[in-house]
N, C-alpha and C positions, 0 to 999 in steps of 0.2 A: 434647610439644610445646604450644607456648601457645593460651591459647582462643581468640587474635584469631586466630591461624591454625586452629585448629578451626572455628571459625565462617564464614571461607574455603570451606574444605573445604568445609562442608555448603550455601553458596548456592552452588558450584561443582555439587554433587550436584543440587541442583534446578533446575538449568539444562540439565544432559544429561538427568536424567531429563524435562522439561518437553517438550524434543527430541522423545527417542523415544516421548513419548505425540502427540505432534502430529500430524494427518493421520491416526488411526488409525480410519478411516468403516466399517469392516464386520471381519469377527470373524477371519479371520487375521493382518490387521495389528496387531490390537490383543495377538495372544495373541504375536509376534513381539516387540511392544512389551516386554509386563510381561518375557521373557526378559530383554532388554534392560537394563530396571529394574535386576534383579535381579544383571545383570552390573556393572552401576554400583555397588551397593552393595557386591559383593562385591572391587570394584578400589581404591575410597575409601574403605572404612570395613571393611574387612579383614570381610566378611561369609564363615565357614566355608562355610554351607550358606542357602539363602531358597526360600520358597513363598510362591503366591499361589494364596487355596483361594478357592473362589464357592461359594455356595448353590445348586442346582438345587430352583427353587417346586415343581416338579413329583413328586421323589419326595423332597423336606425331607433329601436328599443334601447334602454338602459334600465337593467333591471339588479336587482340586489341579489348578490350572490352567498353571500355569506354575512351572517350579522349576529352582533352579542347585547342582550339588554333589549330588544323593540320586542313587542307584542306581534303574534301572530299576523295582524293586518299590517302592520310595519312593515314585515320580512318581505312581506308580497307587494312592497309599493318597486313602482317603476317611474321613469323619467324618460321623457323627448329629449333630444340631444336640444340643449341649447336655455332648456328648460328647469328654472331654479337654481339652485348652489350647483348642486350635482350636476345637473345637463350643462350649464358655464364651464366646469372645471373641465367637464369630461371633450366638452367642444373646443374650447383653449388651449389646453395643455397647462395650464397656467394654476396656481393653488388660490385660496380664497380662507379666507378669513373672516369670523362672523363673532366679536369679540362679546356681543350680548346679543341673544338669539331675540329677546323681545322688542327689539328696538331695530331689528331686522325686517320690512317689510316683503323682501323679495323668497323671505324663508318659508316653502311651501310647507312644510309640517305633514308630509305625507308620512315620514317615519316614524317620528313620533308627536301625536297630537299636540296641541296648543296646550290643552287642558292639563297636560304632562308635565310642561314648562311651566305652568304657573305657582308651582312649588318652591321653585330653588331656578335663580339666573342661572345660564348656560352659555356655553363658549362652543363655538362649533366649527374644525378646522378642515378644511376636503382638500385633498390632493392628489393629481393627475397619475394615474399606471399606465407605464408607456410598454410598449415591445414594436421595435427597433426604432425608436423616436419617434414614434407614432399613437396617440395616445387610446387605452382602448376600456379603459374604466376610472375607478376611484377609492381610494381608500380615507375614510373619509372617520372621526373621534368626535364625542360631544364632550364637555370637560368642564367642571363647575367654575363657574366665574370669579375670578379672582383678579383683583387691580395688577396684582406681581407677576400675573403670566405674562411670560417673555416670549412671545408668539413667534418669531422670528427666529428662535432657536429650534423650536419645536415644528416648526414647518420645514425648516431642515433636517430635522430628525425622521420626521413623518415620510417626506421625500424619498429618505435610504432605505425606509421599509418598504415603502411604494416599489422602487425598483428592485426590490429584491424581490416582490411578489409577482414583479413583470419580468423578472427573470426566469422564473419559475413556469410562467405562463409560455413565455415562447419557449421552453423545453418541454411542454404539454403538448402543445399545438407541433411540435417538431414530429414526438413521437407519435401522437395521434394522426398526423399526417402521414408517416413513414407506414403505421397499422394501414390506414384505406389503402396506400398505394399496395401494401401486401396484397391485402382482402380482393383488389380490384384485378392485379397481378393475377392471384389465385383464380378469379370469375374467370378472368381471361385464356388463362390455360385449361380450365375446365373447359371452358366453350372449344377450346383447341381440339382437344382432345376429343369429345363425343363428336366433332363434325369430323376431326382424321378417322374417329371408330364407327361411325355411323356403316351400318353392315353392307347400305349401297355403294360405299366408297372401295369392298373390298374388290380386288379387280379380279373378273370371272364371271364368263356367261354359259359355258358348258351344261348339260346336262346334271353332273355329278354335284356343281356350286349351286343350281340352283336351290337342289334338295337341300343342302347345307343352311342356302340362307331362309326359307322354308322351317327350318329349324330352328334357327338363330331366331326367329320373327315368334314360333309358336312359344318358347323357353324365357326368353330375354325379359317380362315384364314379372314375372314371379319371382319367388326366391328359391327356387329349385336346384337341388345340387347337380352340376352339371359335370360328364364325365368328357371329353373330346381324344377320340383316338386317331392316328395316323403317325406317318411317316416322320425321321425328323426334316423339320424342314418345310413341311408342305404349309406350315401357317396357323398352327396351334393358338399360339400368344393373341396373335388378332384377334380369332372368332372369340376366345376369354374377352380380349377389350369391347370385342362388337356387343356382348352381351350385358357388360358393365354399364357402357356407358350408353344404352339402349334400355334400361333399366330404373325403377323404383329407387336406384343407392346410386345413380348417377352422379349426384353431389355428395358422396360420400365417399373414402379412400378407396382405390384399388391397389392392391398388394401382393407383388409377385414374390414368390418363391422358389428357387431352383433348386430342388431337393438334390442333386447330382453333385451339387457344387458345395454341398454340405459338408462336412466332417461329419462321420456317426455321432462323434463326443459332442458334437454342438447343436446337432438339429432340432433337438429338444428345448433347449435353452431358447431357440432362435423364434422355433413356432409357439412357445409358450409363456417366454418369458423367465427368469429367476430372478431370486431377493438375496439380498445382502449377505455372503457369506455363505450361500449355498455350494460352492465352491471355491477352490484354491483360484482367483484371480476376479472373484467377483465381489468387489467393492460395493457395490451399491444396485440397488433394484434396477431392473432392466423391463421396458415391457418387449413383450412377445408380437410377431407378426401379427395372430389372433386379435390382439388388445389394439395393435395400428390398425386394423382392417375394422376394427369396431363400426357395426352402422353400415357398410360398405360391402369387398368383395375380397376374399384371398382365392388366389388363384396360385397351384400348386402343381407344378410344373415337374416334369417327369418325376412323376408319385411313385413308381415303380420301387424306384430306389432307396424307399426311406425302410430302416431297419424293421424289425416286428416288434419292437421294446415301443418305440415310436407311434407303429399301429395301432397298439393299443390304445393311447391316450388320444391318436385321431378320432378312434370309433365312440370313443365316447362322446370326445365334442359332437360329433355327427348323430350321436341318439340321445343325449341329454342334455346339449347347448352349453356345456361348462366345463370348466377344467382347473387347475391349479398350476401355478406358477412351482418352476423349479426348486426344489429347496423349502415351498411353501405350504401353508396347511388351508388360506384360505378359500374359498371358492371363487373361482371367475366366471360370471355368466357371457356367454357368446353372444350376437347376434348379429353373425357373418354369414355372409354368403358362401359356400365353398365351390369353386369350379377347380375341377383336376384334371391335367393331360399326361398320354404317356405314348410312347412309342412303341412299347414293347409288349408282346401277347403276355396280357393278366393270365389267360386260364392258363398257361404254360406255365406259369408261378406260382400258381394254386397247388398245381401238381407237386410242383418239385418242393413246395414247402416255405417258400421267402415269401408270396405275401397270404394274407388272411382272406378267407373267404368270404367271411360275415362282413369286412369292410370292403372289399371289393361290390357286396350287392349294396352295402350304403353308398356308393358313390355311384354305382350303374340304374340310377333312376331314370337320368335322360344323359343316353349315349349320342353323340354327334361324331361320327366316322368322317374325316377330313381328307378325300383322295388323295392320291401322291398325282405329280404332273402327265405321266404316262398314260393316266387314265382320262386326262381331258389337256389333250393336244390342242382342242378350239383355243385353248386359253393361252399357248405359249405366245405367240405372237403380239396377243391383247395385251399381258403382260410383259413382254420385251418391249412393246413401244412406252407403255406407262413408265417404266424404269429407266429407258432412254432417255424420255422427257426430267424425269425426277435429276438423274445426274449430270444430262447438263449442263440445268441452270444452274446446280450445286457448284460443275466446277468449270461453270459461265463457258460454256463452248456451244457453238450455233451448227448441233448438231441436229438435220432434218428428217432421219429416214434410214433403212439398214438394207442392204444391196440385195437382190434378188438370191444371189447364192450364198450371201448369209443366212438369210430367212430360210433356204434350202438347208443349211448346216442346222440352225437350230430348230428347225422341224422334224429332222431325223434322227437328231440326239435321242438316248432315252432318259436323261435326266435322274439319275442314281441321288441323285442331293435337292430335288424339285426345286423348289419357288427359292428358297436360301441358295443351287447354285447357280441356276436363271440370272437373278437379282447380280451377283460377283462375277458374273461373266457378261453382262452389260455393263456395268461399272469399269469393269478394264477394257472394255471396248471404246468409251471414252475417251477414258483417259489416255490412248493409244492412238485414238483416231486424232490424224491432222487435217481432216476437211471436212465438209458438211454430211459424209455419207460414210455411215458405218459398214467395210465389206469384210468380207470374209476371213483375210489375214489377221485383221483386230481380233479376231476372236479367240478365247484362249486356245494353247495346243491338244487341249482334252477334247476338247470338240473337234480339232482339226484330224487328231489322227485316230480318233474314236473308229473300231471296226461296226460298231453299232449304227454311228452316222453315217458310214458312208460316204465319208470326206476326208480319207486316208492322203495325207500329200505326198505327191510324185517325186520320185527322187534324183531326176534330172532335172538339170538347170531349165532345158526346152519346155517339160512339161510343169516346171514352176512358172515359168513367161506365158506361156499359153495360159493356164488358169487362170493367173490374172488379168491377160488379156480378157479372155472371157469376160472376165465378171463387171471389165468396166465397159465390154459391149454391152452387153445385156443392162447392167443398169443406166446407159446412155438410152438406150429402147424403151426402155422402160417410163425412163422420164419425157419421151417424144412419144409414148404409146406408138411406138413400133414403127414411127414414120424414119426412114433410112434417111433421109438430106439432112433431115432434123437433128439425128444423130451424127452423121456425118460431121456437122458444123461444131457442134456439141464438144467432139471429142480432134477437131482440129483435125481433121483429111477427110480424104474424097467420098461420094457416095459410092464408088466403084471397088476402090479398096474396102471399105466398109461393107461393101455387097458380098466378095470374096472371103472375106476373115468370119461371117456368119455364117457359108456355107461352110468352110475351111473345119472351122471350132463347132459346128450342128447346133447354130443356136435357134433355137423353133420361135423363130420373128413373129409368128401368129398369134401366140402365147401374150404377147402385150401390147396388141392391138386394142384398143378403146372400141 
């Protein structure tokens, strides 16, 4: 064979090897590709046998990853680093050629027993496989011995093939490392979510909230459908999270759907998915939220807003645990726990004909009523302190507490927006506060002017100054536990002036004594 035809054959081999190794993003694909590479070397270069060995860093052992032409016993052979020809190649990173295997005493014959070699003389070529210039394995082939074999050219050629294998290994390891990082991040986020939504972390010690905690404990571990009822802003989604992350489904998805935010024309597609061509713009099959939540929990917020046609399909899922995608005929099984929430009076909707009675009874297996904030006043300050710490840290402010007049204002207000409104009020106060204490004037105007709060601002400048002065003195007395001398020093005034102000502003000093 001419030198030119030999070079063409090598180039053709490299193209095929490249095609075999492309797209090997996981271990199984790579192993199959390595087998294919060895078959290509057999086909185009008359390799009697071939093997790809890789170093296991954790054990220091070199094992055969892929082989061609080896018996089962030979394919499971292994070497220690530096042991035999293969072990020396991996240890040194240098190729080794054995022109005649029968004359090489260091040849171990593990992959191919000596009795097999007695039939014909073989040559053995082993080249290192490197990743980032570090040997990680070896590529070896057996050729029938011939005195005219050009070992130098063969070694150069095999080193190119080994380099391509090394690149594929590097890519596969990067992908595997990235996949493991995502798995670790996912597990970490799940742990974080579980810790965040432990029901013991839900703020509240009042009687109504203790009852809610008891109900969460009772229902969390099973797969019972739960209906959470309560006014807007009471924390219904937080309760749903707590149920999921304290259940046996905690490692599976928690999928939320806000029924009110989805148009009637899209909600069925969002919940149940659709097939390609189901409607204009449906260019491919799409998974619905039920399918995305498989094995986990689906939280339907504001369920009172869904249309009657969607209610029918939802009822079937609850009854039969199956559904069809929009535009499809294949039945899909649903292993999903359903938690629904509403701020509507469902009973009135049933009477009005906008909500199906049979669906309501399917949802009303276990109902949790979340009390409004005005019915759990003991929790107001606990929540306020919680939000103060949260937003002070978030906005990097050193705010330590809330002043007494501000506390009075928070406790007097009727909170029509419930916990959400309280959280917004505290976040605003943290943003506008320029000191270490939140004062009454830092709270939103709605609290300062609301008649129900009893904290309406005075119209005159003198009254406004007096109110601010009273707030500062009360705050100082609170800090010093009613000690006038210490409070005066804190305010940079005299005890006599402070006593006068306490009397003129009708401040009850005894209230602050320890």
